[in-house]
TORDREN-563228 format. One record per residue: residue number from 0; residue in three letters; z negated, x, y of N, C-alpha, C in turn. Coordinates in Angstrom, 2 decimals, decimal comma. Atoms other than C-alpha are relative to their C-alpha. Example, Ala and Ser with C-alpha at 12.3 -4.5 7.8 and 13.67 -1.06 7.14 Angstrom:
BEGIN
> 0; ALA; 0,00; 0,89; -1,19; -7,80; 12,30; -4,50; 0,00; 0,90; 1,20
> 1; SER; 0,06; -0,82; -1,19; -7,14; 13,67; -1,06; -0,73; -0,77; 1,09
# end
This chain:
BEGIN
> 0; MET; -0,78; -0,16; -1,21; 16,53; -41,69; -0,75; -0,88; 0,62; 1,08
> 1; ALA; 0,77; -0,68; -1,04; 15,43; -39,43; 2,09; -0,15; -0,88; 1,24
> 2; ALA; 0,25; 0,75; -1,23; 13,91; -40,92; 5,22; 0,94; 0,49; 1,10
> 3; LYS; -0,91; -0,33; -1,09; 16,30; -41,02; 8,18; -0,76; 0,51; 1,22
> 4; PHE; 0,81; -0,37; -1,16; 13,49; -40,61; 10,74; -1,31; 0,61; -0,47
> 5; LYS; 1,32; -0,57; 0,31; 10,22; -38,70; 10,85; -0,98; -0,40; 1,10
> 6; PRO; 0,98; 0,35; -1,01; 6,96; -39,44; 12,67; 0,22; 0,83; 1,27
> 7; GLY; -0,20; -0,65; -1,28; 7,33; -38,66; 16,36; 1,41; -0,16; 0,55
> 8; ASP; -1,36; 0,23; -0,49; 11,07; -39,41; 16,54; 0,02; -1,20; 0,93
> 9; VAL; -0,16; 1,10; -0,93; 12,10; -41,65; 19,43; 1,26; -0,77; -0,41
> 10; VAL; -1,08; 0,85; 0,49; 14,26; -44,57; 18,31; 0,14; -1,24; 0,87
> 11; LYS; -0,26; 1,25; -0,70; 15,72; -47,79; 19,65; 0,68; -0,94; -0,99
> 12; LEU; -0,70; 0,97; 0,82; 16,86; -51,00; 18,00; 1,48; 0,02; 0,35
> 13; LYS; -1,44; 0,07; -0,25; 20,64; -51,22; 17,61; 0,32; -1,12; 0,98
> 14; SER; -0,23; 1,14; -0,88; 20,40; -54,53; 19,47; -0,55; 0,22; 1,41
> 15; GLY; 0,55; -0,32; -1,32; 18,64; -52,85; 22,44; -1,52; -0,08; 0,00
> 16; GLY; 1,45; 0,05; -0,13; 15,10; -52,93; 23,75; -0,56; 1,33; 0,42
> 17; PRO; 0,64; -1,22; -0,49; 12,56; -50,27; 24,66; 0,11; 1,14; -1,01
> 18; ASN; 0,13; -1,15; 0,89; 12,39; -46,77; 23,27; -1,32; -0,14; -0,74
> 19; MET; 1,20; 0,09; 0,84; 9,88; -46,62; 20,41; -0,20; 1,33; -0,71
> 20; THR; 0,32; -1,21; 0,75; 8,12; -43,79; 18,62; -0,29; -0,36; -1,45
> 21; VAL; 0,24; 0,22; 1,43; 8,24; -43,65; 14,82; -1,42; 0,44; -0,33
> 22; HIS; 1,36; -0,32; 0,41; 4,69; -43,78; 13,47; -0,01; 0,44; -1,46
> 23; ASN; -0,09; -0,34; 1,41; 5,33; -43,83; 9,71; 0,89; -1,01; -0,72
> 24; TYR; -0,74; 0,94; 0,85; 7,15; -45,58; 6,85; -1,01; -0,83; -0,78
> 25; ILE; 0,87; 0,93; 0,72; 5,59; -48,61; 5,14; 0,74; -0,51; -1,22
> 26; ALA; -0,59; 0,56; 1,22; 6,34; -49,50; 1,51; -0,17; -1,51; 0,00
> 27; LEU; 0,04; 1,46; -0,04; 7,16; -53,19; 1,10; -0,68; -0,62; -1,22
> 28; GLY; 0,68; 0,57; 1,16; 5,55; -53,62; -2,30; -0,01; 0,98; -1,16
> 29; ALA; 0,11; -0,86; 1,18; 4,52; -51,99; -5,55; 1,27; -0,13; -0,84
> 30; GLY; -1,15; 0,01; 0,88; 7,44; -51,00; -7,72; 1,33; -0,21; 0,71
> 31; THR; -1,25; 0,17; -0,73; 10,04; -51,29; -4,97; 0,27; 1,23; 0,86
> 32; ALA; -0,37; -1,14; -0,83; 11,95; -48,61; -3,12; 0,19; -0,42; 1,46
> 33; SER; -0,20; 0,49; -1,37; 12,23; -50,82; -0,01; -1,16; 0,41; 0,88
> 34; GLN; 1,02; -0,37; -0,97; 10,40; -49,68; 3,05; 0,51; -0,28; 1,40
> 35; THR; -0,36; 0,20; -1,40; 10,34; -50,28; 6,76; -0,60; 1,12; 0,83
> 36; VAL; 0,48; -1,04; -0,91; 9,73; -48,01; 9,73; -0,98; -0,66; 0,97
> 37; ARG; 0,99; 0,50; -0,95; 6,54; -48,66; 11,69; 0,17; 0,79; 1,30
> 38; CYS; -0,23; -0,61; -1,32; 7,16; -48,01; 15,40; -1,04; -0,50; 0,99
> 39; LYS; 0,92; 0,35; -1,08; 4,95; -48,03; 18,48; 0,70; 0,21; 1,32
> 40; TRP; -0,56; -0,10; -1,34; 5,87; -48,57; 22,12; -0,95; -0,67; 0,98
> 41; PHE; 0,81; 0,63; -1,03; 4,38; -49,71; 25,41; 0,79; -1,09; 0,70
> 42; ALA; -0,52; 1,10; -0,81; 5,06; -53,04; 27,11; -0,91; -0,04; 1,22
> 43; GLY; 0,90; -0,20; -1,13; 3,64; -52,19; 30,52; -1,11; 0,94; -0,44
> 44; ALA; 1,14; -0,82; 0,43; 0,15; -50,85; 29,78; -0,46; -0,35; -1,41
> 45; LYS; 0,42; 0,47; 1,32; -0,13; -52,70; 26,44; 0,77; 0,72; -1,11
> 46; SER; -0,59; -0,65; 1,16; 0,50; -50,78; 23,23; 0,44; -1,05; -1,02
> 47; GLU; -0,56; 0,93; 0,98; 2,74; -52,64; 20,75; 0,36; 0,76; -1,26
> 48; THR; -0,39; -0,56; 1,28; 3,50; -52,02; 17,08; 0,91; -0,99; -0,72
> 49; GLY; -0,88; 0,87; 0,77; 6,30; -53,37; 14,92; 0,61; 0,75; -1,16
> 50; ASP; -0,64; -0,56; 1,18; 7,94; -52,81; 11,55; 1,46; -0,43; -0,02
> 51; PHE; -1,43; 0,25; -0,06; 11,72; -52,52; 11,39; 0,70; 0,65; -1,19
> 52; HIS; -0,81; -0,59; 1,05; 14,31; -51,92; 8,69; 0,69; 1,23; 0,59
> 53; GLU; -0,58; -1,25; -0,46; 15,63; -48,37; 8,97; 1,43; -0,20; 0,52
> 54; ALA; -1,40; 0,23; -0,40; 19,23; -49,67; 9,25; 0,12; -0,65; 1,37
> 55; ALA; -0,04; 0,66; -1,31; 18,31; -51,57; 12,45; -0,30; 0,97; 1,14
> 56; LEU; 0,41; -0,98; -1,01; 17,31; -48,36; 14,28; 1,03; 1,11; 0,19
> 57; LEU; -0,82; -1,16; -0,36; 19,21; -45,59; 16,06; -0,89; 0,99; 0,74
> 58; PRO; 0,73; -0,94; -0,85; 17,92; -42,36; 17,58; 0,23; -0,39; 1,46
> 59; ALA; -0,13; 0,32; -1,43; 17,24; -43,01; 21,29; 0,78; 1,12; 0,68
> 60; GLU; -0,78; -0,98; -0,75; 19,65; -41,30; 23,65; -0,89; 0,68; 1,02
> 61; ASP; 0,70; -0,72; -1,05; 18,39; -38,69; 26,03; 0,33; -0,68; 1,32
> 62; GLU; -0,24; 0,78; -1,21; 17,96; -40,70; 29,23; -0,19; 0,81; 1,28
> 63; LYS; 0,11; -0,83; -1,21; 17,60; -37,75; 31,61; 1,32; -0,05; 0,76
> 64; PRO; -1,26; 0,02; -0,77; 20,11; -37,82; 34,47; 0,83; 1,25; -0,29
> 65; LYS; -0,90; -1,12; 0,25; 23,14; -35,65; 33,82; 0,41; 0,62; 1,33
> 66; LYS; -0,38; -0,72; -1,23; 24,03; -32,99; 36,41; 1,51; 0,14; 0,04
# end
C-alpha cells in the first residue's frame, strides 16, 4: 500500500491539535505491513515527536487569511 503522506507534509490529527510535519514512516515490526507516521511539532520553543496511525491524520488546511 502506498504511503498517504511524504516527509515534509504538514498534517493534523483528525481530533485536532497543532500542525505537525511528517518526518518519516516507522515499521511496527518485522514481517508486518503495519506502520505509523512519525511527526514533529513545536510546543512553544520545545520540539516534540510522536508516532500516529496514518488513518488518524489529515492534511493540515492552509491557515492563511482569505481575501
